[in-house]
N, C-alpha and C positions, 0 to 999 in steps of 0.2 A: 504494500500500500504506500502511496506517496505521502510525504510529510505535509502537514497543513499549518496555516498560520497559528492555530491554537497551540500546537506542540512546539513550534519554533519560539513563540513567546515564552512558554513556560521553561524552555531550556536556557533562555537568555536572561531571565530575571528571577528574583528571589521568590516571587509568587504574587498572588493578587492581594493578599491581606497585609495590613500594617503589622509590625511585630507585636505591638501591644494588643491588637485584636487576636492575633494567632494564639497567644498564650491564654487568652480569656475564654475562647470558644471551646465547647465540649462536643463529644460525639453525639449523634442523633440516632434514634431508633430507625429513622427512615433510610439509613444506609445498609440495613440488613439485606442479605440476598433475597429473603422472602419475608415480607411483613405479615405477621399474624398476631392475633390477640395474645397468644401465649408467650410471644417473644418480647412483649412490651411491658414496661414497668407498671405497677399497679396504679401509679398516679397519672399515667398517660391516657390519652383519649384514643380509643380505637378508630382507625381510619374508616372512612365511609366504605361500605361494602363494595360499591361500584369501583372505587379507586383500587381497592385490594384485588378484586377479581380481574380488572383490566390489566393491572401490573403483572399479575401472575400469568395471564394469557399472553401478554407481550413477551415475557421472559421465555415462555414455552416455545413460542414461534421463533424467537431469537436463537434458542439452543439448537435448532435444526439447520441453521444457515451454514453454507460451506466455508471452511477455513476460518471459523469464528475465533477471535482472539480478543483479549483485554487490551484496551488502550491505556497508556500511562496517564494517570490523573493525579494532580497534586493532592496530597493527603488532606490538605485544608479544604478541598472542594468535594471530597467524598461525603463528608458530613459537616454541615454548616449550621451554626446557631447564632441568632441575632435577636434583637428586641424591636418590636414595632408597636407604638402606642401602649406600652406597658405589658404587651403580651409576647411570649416567646415565639420566635419564628425558626422553624427547622427546615432545612433543605438537604435532600440526599440525592446524589448523582451516581449513575452507572454508565460506563462508557466502554463501547466495544467497536470492533470493525470486522468485516468479513470480505470474502471475495466479491468484488463489485460494489461494495458500499464502504465509503471512506470513514463514516462515523455513525454509530448506533447509540443514541443518547436517550436515557430514561431518567426523568427528574420527578421526585415526589417532594411536596412541600406541605407544611401545616403551620397555621398561625393560631396559637392558643387553642381554645376549644371550638374554634369556628372554621375559618376558611381552610380548605384543603384543595390541593392542585396536583394533578398528574399531567406531565408534559412529556411527550415522546416525539422525537424526530429521527428519521433514518435518512442520512444524506448519501447519495450515490457518488461513486468515483466518476467524474465526467467522461472517462474513457468508455464507460458502459452506458448503453441506451436504457436507462432505468429512471423512474420518477422518484420524487421525495415523498416518503411516508410521514404523515403527521397525525397525531391524536392528542387531544387535550380534554381534561375534565376539570370543572370548577364546582366544588361542593361546599356546603355550609350546613349549619344547624337546621335550616329549613328544607334541605334537600339539594339536589343537583341543579344548578342554574344554567349550566352550559356543558355540552359535549359535542366534540367535532372530530371528524375523521376524513382524511383525503389521501389520494395518491396524486400529488401535484406535478404537473409536467414541467420539464426544464427546457422545453422547446414548444412551438405553437400548439402541438397536440401530443397526447400520450402515445406510446408505441401501440401499433394496431392490435396486437394480441391482448394487451392490457385493456385497451378501450373496449374491445369486444367482450372481454370477461366481465368488466364492470357494467356494461350496458345490459348484459344478460341477467344481472342479479335481481332478485326480488327484494325490494326495499320494504322494511317493516312500515306499517302505517303510523308513524310517529305523529302525535296530535299537536305538538308545539314545535314548529319549525322556526328557527331564528334567522334574522337577516345577517348577512356577512358584513364586516366592517368595510370602510371605503377602500382600504388597500387589499381587499380580498380578491382582486383580479388575478392573484398568483395561484388561486385554487382551480381545480378541474371542474367540469360540469357535474362530476359525481361526488362532490363534497357534500357531506351531511353535517349540518349544524343544527342541533336540536336542544330542547330542554326536556329530558325524559320524564314522562308522567308516570311515576310509580315503579315498583320493582319489576313488573313485566317488561316495560320499555327499557329499563336499565339492562335487563338480560338481553333484549334485542340488540341493544347498542354494543355490548361486549361481543356478541356473535357476529355482528356486522364488521367490527374492527378485526376480528379474527379472520373473517373472509377476505377483507382487503389485504391483510398480512399474508394469507395463503396465496393469493393471486400474485403479490409482489415476490414472495419467497420462491415460488415456482419460476418466475422470470429471472430472479437472481441466479438460481442454479443453472439456468440455460444460457445466460448472457456470456458473451465473449467481448474482449476489449478491442476498441479501435486504437490506432496509433495516437500518441499524445498530441502530435501536431496536426492531426487530421481536422478537416472542417467540422464534421459532426461533433468531435470532442470539444472543440473551441466553442461551438454554438451551445452545447449543453453546459459548459463552464459558465458562459455568459448568462444562461437562463437560471442556473443555480445561484449565481451572484445576485441577480435581480431578486430572487426569492428571499435571500438573506437580508438584502437592503430593505425590502418592504416589510419584512417581519420586525425589523428593528424600529419601525415607526409606531409600534405598539407602546405608547407612552405610559400606559397603566403599569406594565411590568417594570419599566425603568423607575417610575415614581416610587413604587413599593420598595424596590431594592435600594434606592437612594436614601429613603427614609429609615430603613432598617439598618443600613450599613453606612455608606457614604457615596457621594457621586462618582468618585474615581473608581471605587470598587465595583459599583453597579455597571459603569461603562465597560470595564475590563471583563466582567462576568458575561455581559451580553455579547460583546464583540469577540471574545475568545473562547466561550464555551457554548452559550445558547445558539448563536447564529454566526459562527465564525465563517468568514469568506473561504470558499474553496481555494486551494493553491492553484496558481496559474499553471496550466498544463505545458506551457512552452516558456 
């Protein structure tokens, strides 16, 4: 796998955290390989069932990818602890790569007894004709307010095989479909952005994400690389770069991280981990 700006940055600097922060922050339950009620301290709040179920399903799909390997991640970023409005903020990160995909990122976060977030993005190596997988869940005491999944193209359209597979899917009859943000032009026509209504729809959503991952995983196993300096590779690099740039326009994420930590840390976390630009293929 080719090196990326994220790893270059982390090899050339001491890390994202200030030294005084590094010594103060503790490990979080969210960094465990599998989050379950039995693995959490008595004082902790169990993660929302949808967050737990989807995280486990993503890990299961990830485990079957070809040439799966861990990506080096600064210890300070595996489990992060901060404070926001007097409540503890925990963030846990898992980072891998595989044949055809430059980065497989799963992030789980919890703010006090309320907000919980699952964020997952799989970024392809631009040499391979593969889309970007993304899934997010936002949950709170009142339930799940948002759930989204997509295979986002890095060129004008998805690969034909993937497009046909997604077009043939039977989409569950979700009752509350949400509008995409203004920068949502990066998503495919098959993006699903909903507010699941009850346990049944939450189950539908987990199964839908699993199906999207199955479609992508099958494509990953069959994909072969183009030359790094080929026109298709360069076009896919440009498409992925555009995806990352537009995702960084989500000011809500930046404001939360800035308030919980500091602006410089938030900028580095977003630029170098959440949506790091793909390395130039030439």
